[in-house]
C-alpha positions as CSV (number, residue, x, y, z in Angstrom):
1,M,106.5,122.3,87.1
2,R,107.7,119.4,85.0
3,H,110.4,117.0,86.3
4,A,112.8,115.0,84.1
5,A,113.0,111.3,84.7
6,A,116.5,111.6,86.0
7,R,115.3,113.8,88.8
8,R,113.1,111.3,90.6
9,L,114.1,110.8,94.2
10,P,113.8,107.4,96.0
11,L,113.3,108.7,99.6
12,L,113.4,105.1,100.7
13,L,117.1,105.2,101.3
14,V,116.8,108.1,103.7
15,L,113.8,106.9,105.6
16,L,113.0,103.2,105.3
17,L,113.2,101.0,108.3
18,L,115.3,97.9,107.8
19,A,112.5,95.7,109.1
20,E,111.0,95.9,105.6
21,S,114.2,95.5,103.8
22,T,114.8,92.3,101.8
23,G,118.5,92.6,101.3
24,N,119.6,95.2,98.9
25,R,120.1,98.9,99.5
26,C,116.8,99.8,97.6
27,A,115.1,97.4,100.0
28,F,113.4,95.3,97.3
29,P,114.5,91.9,95.9
30,T,115.9,91.9,92.4
31,T,115.0,88.2,91.9
32,A,112.5,85.9,93.4
33,A,115.3,83.9,95.0
34,S,116.4,86.9,97.0
35,S,112.9,87.3,98.4
36,E,112.8,83.7,99.4
37,T,116.2,84.1,101.1
38,A,114.8,87.0,103.1
39,E,111.7,85.0,104.1
40,A,113.8,82.1,105.3
41,A,116.1,84.4,107.3
42,A,113.1,86.2,108.9
43,S,111.9,83.5,111.2
44,E,113.6,82.6,114.4
45,T,110.6,80.5,115.5
46,A,109.9,76.8,115.0
47,E,107.8,77.3,111.9
48,A,109.5,76.3,108.7
49,P,110.3,78.7,105.9
50,L,108.3,78.5,102.7
51,P,109.8,76.0,100.3
52,R,111.7,77.3,97.2
53,R,109.3,75.7,94.8
54,W,105.6,75.7,94.0
55,V,103.5,73.0,95.5
56,P,100.3,72.5,93.4
57,P,97.1,73.0,95.4
58,P,94.7,70.1,96.0
59,P,91.8,69.6,93.6
60,H,88.9,72.0,93.8
61,G,85.8,71.2,95.7
62,P,82.3,71.1,94.1
63,V,81.7,74.1,91.8
64,C,79.2,76.7,93.2
65,K,77.7,78.0,89.9
66,D,75.6,80.7,91.5
67,C,78.4,82.1,93.7
68,P,79.7,85.5,92.8
69,S,83.2,86.3,91.6
70,I,85.4,88.7,93.7
71,V,88.1,91.2,92.8
72,F,90.2,92.2,95.8
73,S,92.7,95.1,95.3
74,L,95.1,95.6,98.1
75,T,97.7,98.4,97.7
76,D,100.6,99.0,100.0
77,D,100.9,102.1,102.3
78,Q,97.9,103.9,100.7
79,D,96.4,106.3,103.3
80,V,93.2,108.3,103.5
81,E,94.3,111.1,105.8
82,L,97.2,112.3,103.6
83,G,95.5,112.3,100.2
84,G,96.1,108.7,99.1
85,W,92.7,108.3,97.6
86,T,92.7,111.5,95.5
87,P,94.6,110.0,92.5
88,M,92.1,107.2,92.1
89,V,89.9,109.1,89.7
90,K,89.1,106.2,87.3
91,T,88.5,103.8,90.2
92,Q,86.0,106.2,91.7
93,S,84.3,106.8,88.4
94,L,84.1,103.2,87.3
95,L,83.1,101.6,90.7
96,Q,81.0,104.5,92.1
97,G,80.1,106.8,89.2
98,D,76.9,104.9,88.3
99,G,75.5,105.4,91.7
100,N,76.7,102.1,93.1
101,G,79.6,101.3,95.4
102,A,80.0,102.0,99.1
103,M,82.8,103.9,100.7
104,L,83.5,102.8,104.2
105,T,84.5,106.1,105.8
106,S,85.6,104.8,109.1
107,W,87.6,101.8,107.9
108,R,90.9,101.1,109.8
109,V,93.5,98.3,109.9
110,H,94.2,96.3,113.0
111,T,98.0,96.4,112.6
112,P,99.8,99.1,110.6
113,I,102.6,97.1,109.0
114,C,102.7,94.9,106.0
115,S,103.2,91.2,107.0
116,P,100.9,91.2,110.1
117,S,98.2,93.2,108.3
118,R,98.2,90.9,105.3
119,S,98.4,87.8,107.5
120,Q,95.3,89.1,109.4
121,T,93.6,89.7,106.0
122,V,93.9,86.1,104.8
123,S,93.4,84.5,108.2
124,G,90.6,86.6,109.7
125,R,92.5,86.7,113.0
126,Y,93.7,89.3,115.4
127,F,97.5,89.6,115.8
128,H,97.6,87.9,119.2
129,N,96.1,84.8,117.7
130,I,98.8,84.5,114.9
131,K,101.7,86.0,116.8
132,S,105.0,84.1,116.8
133,T,106.7,83.4,120.1
134,L,109.3,86.0,119.2
135,A,109.8,88.4,122.2
136,V,109.5,92.1,121.7
137,P,111.7,94.0,121.1
138,P,113.0,91.2,118.9
139,A,116.4,89.7,119.3
140,K,117.3,91.4,116.1
141,V,115.4,93.2,113.3
142,Q,113.4,90.8,111.2
143,P,113.7,91.2,107.4
144,A,110.3,91.7,105.7
145,A,108.8,92.0,109.2
146,T,107.7,88.3,109.0
147,G,109.3,87.2,112.3
148,H,106.3,88.4,114.4
149,V,103.8,86.1,112.5
150,N,103.5,82.4,112.7
151,G,102.0,81.4,109.4
152,S,101.7,77.7,110.3
153,V,98.7,78.7,112.6
154,Y,96.5,79.4,109.5
155,T,98.0,77.2,106.9
156,N,95.2,75.6,104.9
157,A,92.7,77.9,106.8
158,T,92.9,81.1,104.7
159,F,89.9,82.4,102.9
160,G,91.4,81.2,99.6
161,A,91.7,77.6,100.9
162,H,88.1,77.6,102.1
163,L,86.8,79.1,98.8
164,R,88.6,76.5,96.7
165,A,87.7,73.5,98.9
166,Q,84.1,74.3,99.6
167,R,82.9,76.3,96.6
168,G,85.3,75.4,93.8
169,Y,86.7,78.9,93.3
170,N,89.6,79.6,91.0
171,V,91.9,81.8,93.2
172,A,94.9,83.8,91.9
173,I,97.3,86.4,93.4
174,F,99.3,88.9,91.4
175,G,101.5,91.0,93.5
176,K,102.6,91.1,97.1
177,A,101.7,88.3,99.5
178,N,103.8,88.6,102.7
179,F,101.4,86.5,104.6
180,N,103.7,83.5,105.2
181,T,101.7,80.8,103.4
182,R,100.9,79.9,99.7
183,E,97.9,77.6,100.4
184,G,94.6,78.6,98.8
185,F,95.8,79.7,95.4
186,D,95.6,78.2,91.9
187,R,97.7,80.9,90.3
188,W,100.7,82.4,92.2
189,F,102.5,85.4,90.7
190,Q,104.0,87.0,93.8
191,G,106.6,89.7,94.5
192,A,107.1,92.9,96.4
193,F,108.7,95.0,93.7
194,L,108.1,98.5,92.5
195,G,109.7,100.0,89.4
196,Y,111.2,98.5,86.3
197,G,112.6,95.0,86.1
198,G,112.7,92.9,89.2
199,G,111.7,89.4,90.0
200,F,108.6,87.5,91.0
201,E,107.7,84.0,92.1
202,D,105.7,82.4,89.3
203,D,104.1,79.0,89.5
204,E,104.0,78.8,85.7
205,S,107.8,79.3,85.3
206,P,109.9,76.1,85.3
207,D,112.2,77.6,88.0
208,F,109.4,79.3,89.9
209,A,110.8,82.7,88.9
210,Y,109.7,85.4,86.5
211,R,112.4,87.9,85.7
212,A,110.9,91.1,84.4
213,A,112.5,92.9,81.5
214,P,114.0,96.3,82.2
215,S,111.1,97.8,80.2
216,E,108.4,96.1,82.3
217,Y,106.9,98.4,85.0
218,A,105.8,96.3,88.0
219,T,102.3,97.7,88.5
220,S,101.4,97.5,84.8
221,L,102.9,94.0,84.6
222,L,100.7,92.8,87.5
223,G,97.7,94.4,85.9
224,N,98.4,92.8,82.6
225,K,98.9,89.4,84.2
226,S,95.7,89.8,86.1
227,V,93.7,90.6,83.0
228,E,95.3,87.7,81.0
229,W,94.3,85.4,83.8
230,I,90.7,86.6,84.0
231,R,90.4,86.1,80.2
232,R,91.5,82.4,80.3
233,P,89.0,79.8,79.2
234,N,89.2,77.9,82.5
235,V,88.6,81.1,84.5
236,T,85.7,82.9,82.7
237,G,85.6,81.2,79.3
238,S,84.1,78.0,77.9
239,A,86.2,75.7,80.1
240,A,85.2,77.5,83.4
241,A,81.9,75.5,83.6
242,G,80.4,78.3,85.7
243,R,83.2,78.3,88.3
244,P,83.5,81.6,90.2
245,F,86.9,83.3,90.5
246,F,88.7,85.3,93.2
247,L,91.4,87.7,92.1
248,Y,93.8,89.1,94.7
249,F,95.5,92.1,93.0
250,A,98.3,93.4,95.2
251,P,100.5,96.1,93.7
252,H,103.4,97.3,95.8
253,C,102.5,100.9,95.1
254,P,102.7,103.5,96.7
255,H,105.3,101.9,99.0
256,T,108.8,103.4,98.9
257,P,110.6,103.9,96.6
258,A,107.3,104.9,95.0
259,M,108.9,104.9,91.6
260,P,106.3,106.1,89.0
261,A,105.9,104.8,85.5
262,A,107.9,106.8,82.9
263,W,104.6,108.1,81.4
264,Y,103.6,109.7,84.7
265,K,107.0,111.3,85.6
266,D,105.5,114.8,85.2
267,A,102.1,114.1,86.9
268,C,100.9,115.3,90.3
269,A,102.8,118.6,89.9
270,G,102.4,120.6,93.1
271,V,101.5,117.7,95.3
272,R,103.2,117.7,98.7
273,S,102.6,116.3,102.2
274,P,99.5,117.9,103.7
275,R,100.4,120.4,106.4
276,T,97.7,119.3,108.8
277,P,98.1,120.3,112.5
278,A,99.8,116.9,113.1
279,Y,102.6,117.7,110.6
280,N,105.9,118.2,112.5
281,H,104.0,118.0,115.8
282,S,105.1,116.3,119.0
283,N,105.1,117.0,122.8
284,A,105.9,115.3,126.0
285,G,102.5,113.7,126.2
286,F,103.3,111.1,123.6
287,H,105.1,107.7,124.0
288,A,108.8,108.0,123.7
289,L,109.1,107.3,120.0
290,V,107.1,110.4,119.1
291,A,107.9,112.5,122.2
292,T,111.7,112.4,121.5
293,Q,111.6,113.2,117.7
294,P,113.4,116.4,116.8
295,P,111.6,118.9,114.5
296,I,111.5,118.1,110.8
297,S,114.2,120.1,109.1
298,D,113.8,122.0,105.8
299,V,115.9,119.3,104.1
300,E,113.6,116.5,105.4
301,A,110.5,118.5,104.4
302,T,111.8,118.7,100.8
303,L,112.4,115.0,100.8
304,I,109.0,114.2,102.3
305,D,107.2,116.4,99.8
306,D,109.1,114.6,97.0
307,L,107.9,111.3,98.3
308,A,104.3,112.6,98.5
309,R,104.4,113.6,94.9
310,R,105.9,110.2,93.7
311,R,103.3,108.3,95.8
312,C,100.6,110.2,93.8
313,Q,102.3,109.4,90.5
314,C,102.7,105.8,91.4
315,L,99.0,105.4,92.3
316,L,98.0,106.6,88.8
317,S,99.2,103.2,87.5
318,V,97.1,101.4,90.1
319,D,94.1,103.4,88.9
320,D,94.9,102.4,85.3
321,A,95.1,98.7,86.3
322,H,91.7,99.0,88.0
323,A,90.2,100.4,84.8
324,A,91.7,97.5,82.7
325,L,90.3,95.0,85.2
326,V,86.8,96.5,84.9
327,V,87.0,96.1,81.1
328,A,88.1,92.5,81.4
329,V,85.4,91.6,83.9
330,K,82.7,93.2,81.6
331,E,84.1,91.4,78.5
332,A,83.9,88.1,80.4
333,R,80.2,88.9,81.2
334,R,80.8,88.7,84.9
335,W,80.3,92.4,85.7
336,E,76.8,91.9,87.2
337,S,77.9,89.0,89.4
338,T,81.2,90.3,90.7
339,Y,82.0,92.0,93.9
340,W,84.9,94.5,94.2
341,V,86.8,95.4,97.3
342,V,89.5,98.1,96.9
343,T,91.6,99.0,99.9
344,S,95.2,99.0,101.4
345,D,97.1,97.2,104.1
346,H,97.7,100.4,106.2
347,G,98.3,104.1,106.0
348,Y,101.5,106.1,106.3
349,N,103.5,108.9,107.9
350,L,104.6,111.9,105.8
351,G,106.0,114.1,108.6
352,H,103.0,113.8,110.7
353,H,103.8,113.3,114.4
354,R,107.3,114.0,113.2
355,L,107.7,110.6,111.5
356,P,109.0,111.3,108.0
357,S,107.9,107.9,106.5
358,N,106.6,104.4,107.2
359,K,103.7,103.5,109.4
360,F,103.6,101.6,112.8
361,L,101.7,104.2,114.8
362,L,98.3,104.3,116.6
363,Y,97.3,107.5,114.8
364,D,94.8,107.8,112.0
365,H,97.2,108.7,109.2
366,T,98.7,105.2,109.6
367,L,95.4,103.3,110.5
368,R,92.8,104.8,108.2
369,V,92.7,103.4,104.6
370,P,90.4,103.6,101.7
371,M,87.7,100.9,101.6
372,L,85.4,100.7,98.6
373,V,82.9,97.9,98.2
374,R,80.8,97.4,95.1
375,G,78.5,94.6,94.0
376,P,74.9,93.3,93.9
377,G,72.8,94.6,96.8
378,I,75.5,96.8,98.3
379,A,74.0,100.1,99.5
380,A,75.8,103.0,97.7
381,G,77.3,106.1,99.4
382,D,79.2,106.6,102.7
383,N,79.0,103.8,105.3
384,P,80.6,104.4,108.7
385,V,80.6,100.7,109.8
386,L,83.4,100.0,112.2
387,G,85.5,97.2,110.8
388,T,89.2,96.2,110.3
389,N,91.0,93.9,108.0
390,V,90.3,90.9,110.1
391,D,86.7,91.2,108.7
392,Y,87.8,90.6,105.0
393,A,88.1,86.8,105.2
394,P,84.7,86.3,106.9
395,T,83.1,88.7,104.4
396,F,84.6,86.9,101.3
397,L,83.4,83.6,102.7
398,G,80.0,85.1,103.3
399,L,79.8,86.2,99.7
400,A,80.1,82.5,98.8
401,G,77.5,81.5,101.4
402,L,80.0,80.1,103.9
403,A,79.7,80.7,107.6
404,T,82.6,82.2,109.5
405,P,84.9,79.5,110.8
406,A,85.2,79.2,114.5
407,A,89.0,80.1,114.4
408,M,88.3,83.5,112.8
409,D,88.0,86.6,115.0
410,G,86.6,88.9,112.3
411,R,83.0,89.0,111.2
412,S,81.1,89.2,107.9
413,L,80.4,92.8,107.0
414,L,77.6,91.9,104.6
415,P,74.6,92.5,106.9
416,M,76.1,96.0,107.5
417,L,76.4,96.7,103.8
418,V,73.2,95.2,102.3
419,P,69.8,96.7,103.3
420,E,67.0,94.3,103.8
421,A,65.1,95.8,100.9
422,R,68.0,94.8,98.5
423,E,68.5,91.2,99.7
424,G,66.6,90.1,96.5
425,E,69.5,91.3,94.4
426,L,72.0,89.0,96.0
427,P,73.2,85.7,94.6
428,A,71.4,82.9,96.3
429,P,74.3,81.7,98.5
430,T,75.1,85.3,99.6
431,R,71.4,86.0,100.3
432,R,71.2,83.0,102.7
433,H,74.3,84.1,104.5
434,V,73.2,87.7,104.9
435,R,69.8,86.7,106.3
436,A,71.4,84.3,108.8
437,E,74.0,87.0,109.9
438,R,71.3,89.7,110.2
439,A,69.3,87.5,112.5
440,A,72.4,86.8,114.6
441,L,72.8,90.6,115.2
442,S,70.0,90.5,117.8
443,R,72.2,88.1,119.9
444,R,75.6,89.6,119.0
445,P,75.3,93.2,118.0
446,W,77.9,94.8,115.7
447,R,80.9,96.1,117.5
448,A,81.0,99.7,118.8
449,E,84.7,100.2,118.4
450,Q,87.8,99.1,116.4
451,F,90.7,97.2,118.0
452,F,94.4,97.8,117.2
453,Q,97.6,95.9,118.1
454,Y,101.2,96.3,117.2
455,Y,104.6,94.8,118.3
456,T,107.7,96.8,117.6
457,Q,109.8,95.7,114.7
458,G,112.9,97.6,115.8
459,G,115.4,98.0,118.6
460,P,116.7,100.7,120.9
461,S,116.3,104.3,119.9
462,P,119.3,106.6,119.8
463,Y,117.2,108.8,122.0
464,H,116.4,106.0,124.5
465,P,118.2,106.2,127.9
466,Q,119.9,102.9,127.1
467,G,121.3,104.5,124.0
468,C,122.3,102.0,121.2
469,P,124.4,99.4,122.9
470,Q,126.4,96.9,120.8
471,T,125.0,93.4,121.7
472,P,125.0,90.0,120.0
473,G,121.6,90.8,118.7
474,F,122.0,94.5,117.7
475,K,124.5,96.4,115.8
476,P,124.5,100.0,116.9
477,C,120.9,101.3,116.3
478,E,120.2,98.5,113.7
479,G,116.8,98.8,112.4
480,W,116.6,102.6,112.2
481,A,116.2,105.0,109.3
482,P,119.7,106.0,108.3
483,G,120.9,108.4,105.7
484,S,121.3,105.7,103.1
485,S,121.4,102.2,104.4
486,S,120.9,99.9,107.4
487,E,123.9,101.3,109.1
488,P,123.5,104.8,110.6
489,N,127.3,105.2,110.7
490,N,127.6,104.8,106.9
491,S,128.1,107.8,104.7
492,P,124.7,109.2,103.5
493,G,126.2,109.2,100.1
494,D,126.4,105.4,99.9
495,L,123.5,105.0,97.6
496,N,124.6,102.2,95.3
497,Q,122.3,101.9,92.3
498,C,119.7,104.2,93.9
499,G,120.6,107.8,93.5
500,F,119.4,111.3,94.5
501,P,119.9,113.1,91.2
502,E,117.4,115.8,92.0
503,H,118.5,116.5,95.5
504,E,122.0,115.1,95.4
505,A,123.3,117.5,98.1
506,L,120.4,116.8,100.6
507,R,120.9,114.3,103.4
508,G,118.2,113.1,105.7
509,T,118.9,112.9,109.4
510,V,119.1,109.6,111.3
511,R,115.9,109.2,113.3
512,P,114.1,106.2,114.6
513,L,110.8,105.2,112.9
514,D,110.1,102.5,115.5
515,D,111.5,101.7,119.0
516,Y,111.0,99.9,122.3
517,S,108.2,102.2,123.3
518,N,106.0,101.4,120.3
519,T,104.3,98.1,121.3
520,Y,100.6,98.7,122.0
521,I,97.0,97.7,122.0
522,G,94.3,100.3,121.5
523,L,90.7,101.3,120.5
524,H,89.0,103.7,118.3
525,C,85.7,104.4,120.2
526,P,83.3,106.8,118.5
527,G,80.5,107.2,121.1
528,C,81.0,103.6,122.4
529,I,80.6,104.7,126.1
530,P,77.0,104.9,127.2
531,G,76.0,108.5,128.0
532,D,79.2,109.9,126.3
533,A,79.0,110.8,122.6
534,S,82.7,111.7,122.3
535,E,85.0,110.0,119.9
536,Y,88.1,108.6,121.6
537,K,91.4,107.0,120.6
538,Y,92.8,105.0,123.6
539,G,96.1,103.1,123.8
540,E,98.2,101.1,126.2
541,Y,101.9,100.7,125.6
542,Q,104.1,98.0,127.1
543,Y,107.7,98.4,126.1
544,V,108.9,94.8,126.6
545,C,107.0,91.6,126.3
546,S,108.7,88.2,126.8
547,S,108.0,85.1,124.8
548,E,106.3,83.6,127.9
549,E,104.0,86.6,128.1
550,I,103.2,86.4,124.4
551,V,102.4,82.6,124.6
552,A,100.2,83.1,127.6
553,R,98.5,86.2,126.0
554,R,99.3,88.4,128.9
555,C,101.7,90.7,127.2
556,F,99.9,93.9,128.1
557,S,99.8,93.3,131.9
558,S,102.4,95.9,132.8
559,I,101.7,99.2,131.0
560,D,104.4,101.8,130.6
561,T,102.4,104.5,128.9
562,Y,98.8,105.4,128.4
563,Q,97.4,107.6,125.7
564,L,94.0,109.1,125.3
565,F,92.8,111.5,122.6
566,N,89.4,113.1,122.5
567,M,89.0,113.1,118.8
568,S,85.8,115.1,118.9
569,A,87.8,118.1,120.2
570,D,91.2,117.0,118.9
571,P,90.7,115.2,115.5
572,Y,94.4,115.2,114.7
573,E,95.5,113.5,117.9
574,L,97.7,116.3,119.2
575,H,97.1,116.2,123.0
576,N,97.2,113.2,125.3
577,V,94.4,113.9,127.8
578,Y,94.8,110.6,129.8
579,A,96.0,112.4,133.0
580,S,93.0,114.7,133.1
581,A,90.2,112.3,131.9
582,P,87.4,111.4,134.3
583,P,88.1,108.1,136.0
584,P,84.8,106.5,134.8
585,I,85.7,107.2,131.2
586,L,89.2,105.6,131.7
587,A,87.6,102.6,133.4
588,A,85.1,102.1,130.6
589,L,87.8,102.3,127.9
590,K,90.1,99.9,129.7
591,A,87.3,97.4,130.2
592,R,86.2,97.6,126.5
593,L,89.8,97.2,125.4
594,R,90.2,94.0,127.4
595,R,87.1,92.5,125.7
596,Y,89.4,92.3,122.6
597,Y,92.8,91.3,124.1
598,P,93.1,88.4,124.2
599,C,89.8,87.3,122.7
600,R,89.3,84.4,120.2
601,G,86.7,83.6,117.6
602,A,83.1,84.4,118.5
603,A,84.2,85.6,121.9
604,C,85.5,88.7,120.2
605,P,83.0,91.6,119.9
């Protein structure tokens, strides 16, 4: 079935949590200035907001002429469980079709929401080590979700800052940052916008703002800007003098509104949300957010399926951008010396566990993301290594031959990706790092589980026993997914410039996508308990954590709800078996979880 352009449906307005809104009813800034305003308003902690201007970075350090270049592609909300990798046909062909490229099949993120995940990515630290002092639930919903992260903790300590200062890398970002610092970049073209037009922060514009033309599609614009930067003489040309580069390509796709390019408006016909056993599933064994969700209605199912289709269409443009980047790197004669990492900041909900959109949950459809790695010496095929996004920064530094800084909690993945027999293919700095890290595995073996941590971004649920009281911090149910805007009492027809031309008569229900019950730490444990080969997902939920508990790192000292899924028997996480689990299994999982919270640096597994 073909769909006219006028029939695209921005489900965002039915389902998007205000915590990721930046001010307008479509939840995306129309100018760079509006994004800055949202960032400034987001923080109630002592850290200062980012300035409204570009501050040039310090001079580069000595050039490492034998260091590899790196292309890092980070999409937004791209899952594995719900079909998010399927549209990436060109990416799979170009980066794996020649028998190279590893797919990390068990890759998950530490925190399934944008700003914390991206902050962990650039800092290499678990959430409790970059957490702001903001209590949870927060005093009020934080725009752009930045209020839970203290960016001053890792200012001048991101992987980009290290690569520039110690190895002389050219470092650029094109797309969404949302990690509360600008240090570590030579080229800054930043914005969380999807669709046509919009605004971006641009260090090469006199007013630090790039205003896209109505004909400019955001994902294509970011791809074109990235290609132009790679082709610059001082990046890969005659003026580069052998300097390596790091490209951070961060399209906002397939985040809502998941608006596709006009040329893909008829693509992905027949795509809908996968009806796995987790779709529209809940029971009393879940924490309150999931346990109290009403069944998904036929209207909501239609809207969810429409979003699934548009997410697929949107990702086709990301796939095109990857193809253009491959051409640019080959033309620059850097193909054989460039590493590629293609991944996402977290997964998504599309009706699974009765959440119609967004992320936030401890279930695999929100935690598992694609993770493709390609480059010299990388063993091709599937690799089940257990890592999370805190491992990106140490791995990028390791490619440049740099040891993991003491403040980073993550670890370099490289000895888990490069077989000993292929060490000779590595650039010299990378080879030295891999050999040192491989030797260290005898003293500090690779972890046997993955650690997760989340602090609710929302307020009281309309299903919570407290109801939705009017307080100085909360409007009634502020922060929830309303029919059309941040106010559940508004008419669902209040759509402003965003319309529902295809399903104009359909109205989504008001339902919480996050609430008090959804603050947790947890583990994915595939056979991590000696003598037990089962795959477990274990979580501990504490509904309220004070600022004092957060500062002292004892937030999870009074647990309200426990969840345990035996994923060997229950891969879709349908039945909480905590109450019937053998006590030795529970004791082992609790002990393993506390090795992570509240660990720091090399003390983390």
